[in-house]
N, C-alpha and C positions, 0 to 999 in steps of 0.2 A: 742161441740168441732169439730174439723176439721175431716172430714172423708176422707178415701182415701186409695188406695192400698199401701201396704208397699213393694211390689215386687222390686220397684226400688232402694231400700237400702239393700245393703250386710252387715249384721251386724256380721257374723261369718267368717272373713277372714281366709285364710290358714296361718298356723304357719310361712311359709316362707315369707309371705307378711306382717308380723306384725314386728315392730321394736323390738330391744332386750329387752328394758325395759318392753314392753307391754307383751312379752312372759313370763317374770318374773311374772309380775302382775297377768296374766291369770293362773298362777300356785300357787296363793297365798293360797287358801283354799281347792283346789281340785286337787292336783298334781296327777300323775299316782299312784292310790292307791296301784296297785299290786307291783309296783317297790319299793314304799316306804315300804309297809309291808314286802316284800321280805328281804330287807336289815335289817329291824328291827328283823325279825324273825331269819335271818342268824346270826345277831349279838348275840342274846340270845343264839341260839344253840350252837354257837362257844364258848361262855363263859361256858356254861355246859360241853361241850366236855373237854374244857381245865381244868375245875375243876376235871372232872373224870380222865383225864390223870395224873394230879398231885397226886391224891390219889393213882392211880394205880402204879405210879412210886414209890411213898414212900414204898407201899407194895413190889414191885419187889426189890427195894434197900435193904429192911430189909431181904427178903428171901435170896438174894444174899449173904448178910453179914453172915447170919446164915450157909449157905452152905459152905461158904468159911472157916469159923471158925471150923465147923465140920470136913471138910477135912483136915485142918491143923492139927487137934488133932489126926485124925485116920491114917494119912500118912504123916509123916515128909518129905518124898521125894517130895511132892507137895507143900512144903512151899513156894517155890519161886513163883509158879503159883498163889497160893492163895493170896499172897501179891500184886501181880499184879492185881487180880480181885478185891481185896479190894480197891486198888489204884484207879482203873479205875471208882469204884463205888463212891468213895469219890470226884473224879474230876467232875464226873457227878453231884453230890450234889452240888459242889461248884459253879458250872456254873449258877445256879439259886439262888433264895433268900429262906433261910430257908428250904433248902432240895428240893426245887420246880425247875421244869425245866424252862428254859428262856422262856419268853413270846413272842409269835408270834403276829404281828399285826392283828387287825380285818380287814375285808373287808371294803373298802372305802364305805362311806355313800353318795350316789349320789343323795339323795333327796334335794330339794331346801333348800339352807342355809339362815337363816336370815341375817347372816353376809354380804352376798352378797348384799342384799338390803341396809345394813347399809353402804357399800362401796359406792353404787349409790348415797346414800343420802348425800355423801360429809362430813361425819363426823367420826373420829376415837376417840377412847377413849383416855382421858388424864390420866386416873388413872394408875400410875405405868408404863406408856409407854412414852408417848411424854412429859409428865410434871412429873418429878421424885420429885418435891417438892410439889405435890399435897397432900392434907391432908390424902388421902387413899392410903398409899404405897401398893405395891404388890410384895413382895419379892419372892413369889413362882411362879409367872406367868412367864414362859419363852417361850411362844409361844403355838402352839397347842399340847395338851396332847395326850398321847396314851390312847385310851377309856378303855383299859384294866387295866391301872394303876388306873383309876378312880374307880375301884372295891374295893381299899383299902379306908379305912376310911379317910375322908377329914380332914386335919389338923385343930386344933381348931383356929389358927390365921386367916386361910382362911375363916372359917365360921364366925369369927368376923368381918372380913372385908366385907363379904357378908351381914351381918346384917346391918352394917353401910350404905352400899349402898342402901339397901331396905328401910331404914329409911329415907335417903336422897330423894329416889324416891318418896315415900308416901307424904313427907312434902314439895316437890318442888311446887313452885307457878308459875314458868315460864317454857316455853317449853324447853328452853335451858338447864336449870339444871336437869329437869326430863329426858331429853333424854340422857344427859351425864351419869347420874347414871344408866339408863337402858342399854345403849350401853356397859358400863364397866361390868355390870353384865353378858351380853351376850358373852363378850370376855373371861372373867375369868372363867365362868361356862357355857359352850356351852350347848345347848339344848339336843344334843344326848348323853351326859354323865349322864344325870339326872336319867334315869332308872337304870344305871349300878353303881351309887355311892350313897353315903348317903346324897347328896345335893338335897333338894326338889326344885321343879319349882318355878318360880316367882309366888307369889300369884295373884290371879285374881283381888283382890282389887287394887293392885300397878299397873297392867296393864290397868285397866279401868281408873285410876286416870291419867295415862300418856295419854291414848286416848283422855280423856276430854280436858286436856291442848293442845293437837295438833288439836283437832277439833275446839277449841276456837281461834286459832291463825289465823291472818290476816297479809298480804294477803295470797291467796291460791297459793302455788308454786309448782314445780315439786319436790323439796327436801321435803316439808311437805307431799305431797302425798306419796312418797316412805316411809317416816317415819311412817306415820299412817298405811300404808299397812303391814310394818314389824311388828308393834304392834299387829294388827288384826290377822296377820299370827301366831304370838306366842300365842294369845288367843286361836285360833283354834287348833293348834298343841297340846296345853296343855289340850284340852278338855273342855275348858271353854265356856261359852255362849258369843256370840257376839250380843249386844243389837241393836235395831233398830236405834237409834239415831247415833250409830257408824257407821253402814252401810250407812246411809244418809250423814254423814260427809264425808266418803270415796268417795261416789258418787259425791258430790259437788267438792271435790278436783280433782277428775278425769277429770272434765269439765273445771276447772279453772287452770290448770297446766301452761298454756302459756298466754301470754297476749292477743293473738288472738285465737279465738277458731275455729277449723276446724271440718269437719265431722269425721275425725280420732279421734278426742277428744270425739265426741258424741259416737261413736262405743266403744271407752274404757269405758265410762260411762255405756254403755249397757252390756258390758262384766261384770262389777261389778254387775249390777242389776241381771244378770243372775245367778251369784254365790250366790247372795243374796237370791234369790228365789228358788234355787235348793238345796235339802238336800245333804250335804257333810259329808260322814263318817270321823270320828276322825282318826288320824294317830296312835293313841294309841290303838292296839287291845283289851286291857282291857276295853277301854270305849265303844266299839262298842254296847254293849248290852243296856247301858245306853243311848247312843245316839238314838238307835232304840226306846227305850221306851219314850224318850222326843223329839219329833220332832223340838221343838223350838231350840235345840242346834245346828241343822244343818242349818236351814233356818228360815227366819222371814217373817211375813206378811207385805208387803209394805203398807205405809199410803199415805195420800195425799201429804205429804211433799216430799216422794219419787218421786212421778209422777210429781209433780211441778218442782222439781229439774231437772228431765229429759227434761221437756219442756223448762225449761230456758236455759239448755246447748244447746238443739237443736236449740232454737231461736238465741243463740249466734252464732252458726255455719252458720246461714243465708242459710241453705240448706233446700228446701222445702220439700224433702223426709224425712230428720231427723224430722221436725216439724209434718209431717203427722204420722210418726211412733210412736212418743212420744204421740201425741193426741190419737192415736188409743189404745195405751197401757192403757191410762187413761180410755177411753170409755169402753174397755173390763173389767176393773176392777169393774166397777159400782160405784165407789166413786164420790161424787159430786165435781167439782172444787171449790177452795176457791179464796179469793180475789187476793192473790198473783199469783195464776194460771193465772187469766185473765190479770194481769199486766205484767207477762212474756209474754204472747201473744201480749200484747199491745207494748211491747218493740221490739218484732220481726216485727210486721207489721210497726212500725215506722222506724225501720232501713232499710226494704225493700221497703219503700215508697208505701205501700198499704193502702191508706186512708180508702178505704172501709172496710178493715179488722179492722182498728182502730175503725170506727163507729160501725160495727157489734159487736165488743168486748165490747164496751161502752154500746150498747143496751142490751146485755146479762147480763151485770153487774147490770143494772138497773132492769131488769126483775127478777133476782135472789135475789134482796135486797142488794146487795153490794155497799156501797158508796166508791167512788175512794180514798178518803183520800188526804192528801197533796202530797204524793209521787205519786198518780195517777193522781192528777191535774197537777203536773210538767211534768209527761210524756205526758199529753195531750198538754201542751204548746209546748214541744219540737216536738211532732208528727205533729201539725198542722204548727208550725214554720219551721220545717225541709221540709215539703211538699208544702211550699210557701202560704198557707193560713193564712197569718199574721192578717187578720182581726178577725178570730176566736181566735187566740193567744192573740191579743190585748183585745178582749172581756173578756177573762178569766182573764188577768191580771188587767183589770179594776175593775172586780168584787172582787178579792182578795184585791186590794187596798182600796176599799170601805168598806171591813170588817175592815181595819186598820184605815182608815181616811174617815168616811162616806161623800159621796156626797150629797149636798143640792139641786142641780139642778133638776128640773122636766120638763116633757115634752115629746114629741114623742121619744126621745132617752134617757130617764133617766135610772137610773140604774136597775129598775124593769123590765124595757123592756129588758135589756141585761141578766138579770138572767132568765127570761121566755124563752128567744131565746135559751140559752145554754141547758136548760132543755128539751124543746120541740123538738128542732131541732137535737142538737148534743147529747142528753142523757147524759149531764154533770151536775151533781147536785153538787152544791158548798155550804156547811154548812156556816153559819154566823160567825163561830169562826175559820174559816180557813184563815190564812193571808200568804203572801208571805214570802219565805225564801231565803237564799243565792242562792239555786239552781233555784228557780224562776227567780230571777233577772239576774243571768248569762245566763241561757237559753234563755230569752228573748233579752238580749244584743246580744248574738251570732247570733241569728235568724235575728233581725233587721240588724246588720251589714253585714251578708251574703247577704241579699237581697237588699243592697244598701240604707237603710234608716238609714243614720249617725245620724240625728238629733233625731230620736225617741230612737235610741240606747243610745245617750248620755243623753236624758231625763230620761230613766229607770236607767242609771248609777248614775245620780244625786239623783233620789229617793232612790236608795240603800244607797248611802253614807250619806243621811240625816235621815235615819231610824234606830230607836234603834233595836239592835239585841236581840230578846226575845226567840231565839232557846234554847233548853234544856241545852246545854253545853256552852252557850255564857258567856263571862266574864262581870262581874259587876264592875263598876267603884267604886274605894275604896274612893274616894272624896265625891261623890254624893249618892253612894249607889244605883244608878240606872244602868239600862243596857247601855252598850256602843253602839256607833253607828257602823254600818256595816263599815268594813275596805275594800279598793279596793282589788281585788283578781287578781292573774296573769291570771286566765281563763277569767275574763272579759276583761282585756287588750288585751289578745291574740285574742279574737273575734273581737275588734275594729281594731287592726292592721292588721289582716287578711282582714277585709272589706277595709282598705286602699290600700292593696296590690291588692286586687280584683278590685276595683272601681275607684282609685284615676287616675287622668289624668294630662298630661303635662300642665304647666301653659301656658296661651295664650300669645303670643309674642306681644309687642307693634307695632302697624302697623302705617302706615302713615295716616293722617286724611281721613276719607272716602271721596270720590269724589262726591257722591249723597246725597240728603237729606234723602232718604229712608234708606241709610246705617247708617246715623247719627241717625236717630229716632228709629233704630231696638234695642230692649232691648237686652242687654248681659245676656245670661243664665249662671248664677253662679252655679258652681258644689260645693256642700258642702263637697266633698272629696278633700279638698285643702290643701295646705301646711300650711296655718295659723292654721286651726283646728288640723292638725296633731301635730303641735308644741305644742298646748295647751294639747293634750292628752299625748305626750311625756313628757311634764314638770310634769304632775301628776304622770307619771310612774316612773320618776327618784326620786320622793319623797316618794316612798314605804319604808317601814321599813328596817332597815340595815339588818336583818335576813332574808329577803325575797331574794332568788336567782333564777333569771329566767333561764330557760333552753336555750341551744344554739339555739335550734330550733325558740324560740321566738325572741331571738336576731337577727336571720337571717331575720325573717319576719319584724321586725322593720326597718332594712336597706333596704329590699326591698320596704317597704312602702315609705321611704323617696326617694329612687331612682325614684319611678314611680311619687311622687307628685312633685318632683324638676326637673324632666326631666334628671334624671341621672347626676346632678351637682356633680362633683368630689369633690369640695371644700366642699360642704354641707355634703356629704357622710363621708368625712374624718373627719370633726368636730363632727358629731354624733357618728362615730366609736370610737374616742378618749374619748368622754363623757361616752360611755358605758364601755369602758375599766377602766376608772378611777373610775367609781361608782361600777362596779361588778368585777374587777380584771383581766378580759381578759383571755389569755391563751387558746383561743378556738382553736380547730382544724378543720379538714375537710373542708367544704365549707367555713366556716368563716376565716379560715387561708388563703385559696386562694383568697378570696375577699379582705382581708387585704393586701395581696401581690400586688393585682391589683391597690389598692388605694395608697399604700405607696412605692411600689417597694420592692425588696428583702431585703434592709437594714431596712426597717420598719420605716423610718423617713422621707424620700423624697417624692415627688409627681411626677407626670408625666411631 
């Protein structure tokens, strides 16, 4: 692994320098314990004092009544005063319930509320609130309850609703259904009243089930990260165990919250890793002894998946200090890297165009006995193609196609020589049963087009469209019972159109006949990135299935391609624009709308 100092990366920023949501997440499992315990103890002490005051008040009231009655019997002259005393006593009794004093509110609980994370997740409960017609009505819930009122026995109908919600949570098969049931439970039965009422906490079986639903959801989003954080927070607050796979899922979500990963995302992942490996006492004081006796309740031992996830997030950030820090964490742990660890590093070196790092990683994989597999082979195709070594990328593709359709030619450059070169020089071992997939074709098409080799890109495109799709989830033809052919993809077309936008040239204008013989005999250099080839590609693009909708960015690059290949012919561009609008609906905004106004004018129908 990579060795290096981690002094250049600061992974414990001050609280004022961290965004609002990160400060919330940093307090998930280890908020200020003194503050949290103080309010819990105050809550309980206050409840005990209130109970004692009620009992003492009942005794005082009874004594006052007896004294007043005795005084009335002994001295009739004091009758008016005794009546007043009795009346005052009864008024005092009627101010409470069943002879008790009116209840005073408890001190506010300033510990982090799970509901705050729910609000950040963008989801509010629909049970009995936003959707009154839901199957689970909530006639008793009228907002936040006084925690002291929760000392009374919970009504049976509310317990019935709670049980129905628990059943829905446990039987949920989708993340949406499970989260809705869970969030309603946390709203109707907040965590801070569990210890003061007869309502038990949400069972850990239900919480782990919801965590599994969230962990399996794709794609990873900020909302998903906050939801999983809320569930794991509830597990910790309830004194339950948080399993290693749940920590790893939260770690993965922390680094994939946004489409683009930055150093701040890696720091957020490291914060989760720190909470994961540091013992955290439970918020419930009664559970502290059990927590101390069972260290696994407060922290877990990271595995290779944990460190690989950190390396992957660091690689996505493209920050050298982050990749050094993650690699050093793995080295200090003493765990051997697995195949995915090496592929994560391969991805980083590819993105940063460090071909030496790519070769070093492949060499280590070979030494440690790891086969790259198809995903690793595709990573190599993209790595060498992105760095301009199309000869190596083409050789890899040639070997993969040989596994699909064997080559029969022999000689100095036969297939065996290609296999030997990849193994001996590039440390790339390709098994005989590995064949190209959609990612292989698309990566090579994009690489050839980017580097100006349009004919080779189209050749690979033809190979793709004429090859049966034997991938695991590929469709099988109902008529023939065989695998269907690969279909053209938007990613492949995007690579080709980007190539035209990058390499197309203006068409040569017809000139007067050359005056000299040398000019007449000079061969004309034909550019393959011409308008004729672009029309052929555009025709195939317009024949895409009806349910395929290109992005506005792809539409824009198509128009740019025709502009460069036609010499900004306004008539040609208007015709192409109308064809695209008729085929895909139009209504595009931004730069496409401005381009349309330039072509047709403000009324949208005229020309210049």
